[in-house]
Backbone as CSV, one residue per row, in Angstrom:
resi,resn,N_x,N_y,N_z,CA_x,CA_y,CA_z,C_x,C_y,C_z
1,MET,0.849,-1.184,0.000,0.000,0.000,0.000,0.891,1.243,0.000
2,GLU,0.593,2.147,-0.896,1.384,3.366,-1.041,1.055,4.371,0.061
3,ARG,2.018,5.216,0.360,1.826,6.235,1.404,0.655,7.154,1.065
4,GLN,0.501,7.507,-0.232,-0.591,8.396,-0.617,-1.950,7.733,-0.380
5,GLU,-2.040,6.430,-0.648,-3.281,5.699,-0.382,-3.614,5.739,1.108
6,ILE,-2.582,5.550,1.916,-2.783,5.570,3.369,-3.207,6.969,3.802
7,LEU,-2.553,7.995,3.267,-2.907,9.377,3.607,-4.360,9.659,3.237
8,ASP,-4.777,9.231,2.049,-6.163,9.446,1.624,-7.135,8.744,2.564
9,GLY,-6.810,7.506,2.953,-7.659,6.765,3.890,-7.698,7.424,5.253
10,LEU,-6.553,7.929,5.672,-6.467,8.611,6.965,-7.324,9.874,6.960
11,ILE,-7.314,10.608,5.870,-8.146,11.815,5.772,-9.626,11.436,5.850
12,GLU,-10.007,10.314,5.218,-11.394,9.831,5.334,-11.753,9.597,6.802
13,VAL,-10.832,8.975,7.537,-11.054,8.727,8.968,-11.204,10.049,9.710
14,LEU,-10.314,10.981,9.426,-10.325,12.264,10.141,-11.607,13.048,9.889
15,LYS,-12.222,12.848,8.738,-13.489,13.531,8.440,-14.612,13.054,9.359
16,THR,-14.428,11.889,10.002,-15.456,11.361,10.898,-15.245,11.798,12.349
17,ILE,-14.157,12.494,12.612,-13.839,12.933,13.973,-14.483,14.297,14.211
18,ARG,-15.431,14.323,15.126,-16.226,15.544,15.306,-15.429,16.721,15.868
19,THR,-14.304,16.448,16.529,-13.531,17.549,17.106,-12.577,18.198,16.100
20,ILE,-12.522,17.654,14.873,-11.645,18.232,13.853,-12.494,19.017,12.861
21,ASP,-12.133,20.269,12.682,-12.820,21.144,11.725,-12.503,20.640,10.310
22,PRO,-13.531,20.252,9.540,-13.293,19.717,8.186,-12.487,20.656,7.295
23,GLU,-12.607,21.957,7.522,-11.851,22.918,6.713,-10.345,22.771,6.924
24,ARG,-9.958,22.305,8.099,-8.531,22.123,8.385,-7.948,20.916,7.648
25,LEU,-8.815,20.044,7.130,-8.349,18.839,6.446,-7.952,19.101,4.995
26,VAL,-8.252,20.296,4.509,-7.842,20.669,3.151,-6.324,20.879,3.166
27,GLY,-5.633,20.176,2.296,-4.186,20.360,2.208,-3.381,19.624,3.262
28,VAL,-3.983,18.622,3.909,-3.236,17.837,4.897,-2.092,17.105,4.195
29,THR,-0.900,17.164,4.794,0.267,16.455,4.276,0.836,15.577,5.388
30,GLU,1.891,14.864,5.069,2.522,14.026,6.088,3.110,14.863,7.220
31,GLU,3.406,16.121,6.949,3.983,16.993,7.976,2.924,17.661,8.858
32,THR,1.647,17.482,8.532,0.578,18.059,9.339,0.612,17.455,10.731
33,ASP,0.501,18.308,11.734,0.514,17.878,13.133,-0.922,17.860,13.654
34,PHE,-1.306,16.713,14.227,-2.673,16.589,14.748,-2.972,17.636,15.810
35,LEU,-2.026,17.843,16.706,-2.272,18.708,17.860,-2.240,20.190,17.496
36,THR,-1.230,20.616,16.734,-1.112,22.045,16.454,-1.851,22.473,15.184
37,ASP,-1.716,21.694,14.105,-2.328,22.109,12.838,-3.825,21.806,12.771
38,LEU,-4.237,20.678,13.350,-5.656,20.294,13.294,-6.398,20.580,14.598
39,SER,-5.662,21.095,15.600,-6.249,21.394,16.919,-6.998,20.192,17.501
40,THR,-6.410,19.011,17.315,-7.015,17.783,17.828,-6.658,17.636,19.304
41,PRO,-7.649,17.433,20.179,-7.316,17.171,21.584,-6.482,15.885,21.673
42,SER,-5.468,15.879,22.524,-4.596,14.701,22.621,-5.378,13.446,22.979
43,THR,-6.461,13.607,23.735,-7.276,12.450,24.102,-7.975,11.848,22.885
44,GLU,-8.148,12.632,21.842,-8.820,12.166,20.619,-7.920,11.253,19.786
45,LEU,-6.610,11.296,20.025,-5.686,10.468,19.249,-5.969,8.977,19.428
46,ILE,-6.433,8.580,20.600,-6.779,7.172,20.833,-7.976,6.783,19.971
47,ASN,-8.955,7.652,19.889,-10.127,7.416,19.044,-9.709,7.320,17.577
48,ILE,-8.823,8.204,17.150,-8.328,8.167,15.779,-7.609,6.845,15.524
49,ALA,-6.778,6.431,16.465,-6.048,5.161,16.319,-7.017,3.995,16.172
50,ALA,-8.084,3.990,16.960,-9.075,2.908,16.883,-9.764,2.894,15.520
51,LYS,-10.098,4.076,15.017,-10.752,4.154,13.704,-9.792,3.758,12.585
52,VAL,-8.520,4.097,12.748,-7.500,3.717,11.765,-7.345,2.195,11.735
53,GLU,-7.353,1.573,12.908,-7.276,0.105,12.972,-8.410,-0.516,12.163
54,HIS,-9.600,-0.008,12.361,-10.777,-0.529,11.660,-10.659,-0.280,10.150
55,LYS,-10.291,0.932,9.765,-10.206,1.319,8.352,-9.193,0.458,7.594
56,PHE,-8.037,0.224,8.222,-6.948,-0.472,7.533,-6.828,-1.946,7.922
57,ASP,-7.785,-2.422,8.726,-7.815,-3.823,9.135,-6.488,-4.259,9.762
58,ILE,-6.065,-3.482,10.754,-4.832,-3.776,11.489,-5.126,-3.658,12.973
59,GLU,-4.154,-4.058,13.784,-4.298,-3.913,15.227,-2.986,-3.405,15.798
60,PHE,-3.058,-2.246,16.448,-1.876,-1.674,17.081,-1.640,-2.339,18.428
61,ASP,-0.374,-2.529,18.778,-0.014,-2.940,20.132,-0.027,-1.692,21.009
62,ASP,-0.111,-1.904,22.322,-0.065,-0.760,23.242,1.214,0.050,23.043
63,ASP,2.337,-0.651,22.809,3.610,0.054,22.598,3.561,0.932,21.353
64,ASP,2.848,0.458,20.323,2.716,1.250,19.098,2.056,2.589,19.407
65,ILE,0.974,2.535,20.171,0.231,3.743,20.525,1.088,4.659,21.401
66,ASP,1.800,4.062,22.355,2.636,4.845,23.266,3.714,5.630,22.518
67,HIS,4.204,5.059,21.411,5.304,5.688,20.679,4.846,6.478,19.452
68,MET,3.543,6.562,19.261,3.029,7.298,18.105,3.250,8.789,18.310
69,GLY,3.818,9.419,17.309,4.017,10.859,17.375,2.729,11.586,17.023
70,SER,2.815,12.894,16.895,1.602,13.677,16.646,1.473,14.149,15.203
71,LYS,2.403,13.715,14.340,2.310,14.118,12.936,1.653,13.024,12.110
72,VAL,1.054,13.420,10.999,0.395,12.477,10.095,1.385,11.410,9.638
73,LYS,2.636,11.817,9.343,3.622,10.832,8.877,3.880,9.762,9.936
74,ASP,3.759,10.105,11.214,3.997,9.133,12.282,2.972,8.010,12.228
75,ILE,1.719,8.352,11.994,0.685,7.315,11.949,0.775,6.527,10.639
76,ILE,1.192,7.175,9.548,1.399,6.450,8.282,2.525,5.433,8.458
77,ASP,3.631,5.866,9.074,4.750,4.944,9.339,4.293,3.779,10.200
78,LEU,3.473,4.077,11.192,2.972,3.049,12.100,2.078,2.049,11.353
79,ILE,1.211,2.536,10.492,0.341,1.650,9.703,1.199,0.724,8.840
80,ILE,2.206,1.284,8.165,3.088,0.483,7.310,3.819,-0.572,8.143
81,MET,4.316,-0.164,9.318,5.040,-1.094,10.186,4.151,-2.244,10.652
82,VAL,2.933,-1.922,11.085,2.021,-2.952,11.585,1.591,-3.881,10.458
83,LYS,1.356,-3.331,9.272,0.986,-4.187,8.127,2.144,-5.123,7.785
84,ALA,3.359,-4.626,7.804,4.540,-5.454,7.503,4.708,-6.535,8.569
85,ARG,4.489,-6.155,9.807,4.606,-7.110,10.916,3.563,-8.222,10.754
86,GLY,2.356,-7.860,10.336,1.295,-8.839,10.140,1.604,-9.806,9.005
87,GLU,2.266,-9.309,7.970,2.623,-10.155,6.834,3.735,-11.144,7.191
88,ASN,4.520,-10.808,8.211,5.649,-11.653,8.599,5.275,-12.673,9.672
89,GLU,4.041,-12.624,10.141,3.633,-13.562,11.194,3.134,-14.854,10.614
């Protein structure tokens, strides 16, 4: 799965998060920060992670969530890592 595909899917997920202003999702890039650029409450990141798991049919470990950064690229990297880990099991 390409990074752009993941980014597009992630934006679909973010459109379902009521605390994120949809106008802020225009022009989201891998460098977009959830906390500063999208004004996402830090507590909402867990909800986003859960929706991402469902969207991409993956399951994050607790350690994955603990080490997730606040930028879009961090969650894309995490999705790629978890998918690769699943393929190797």
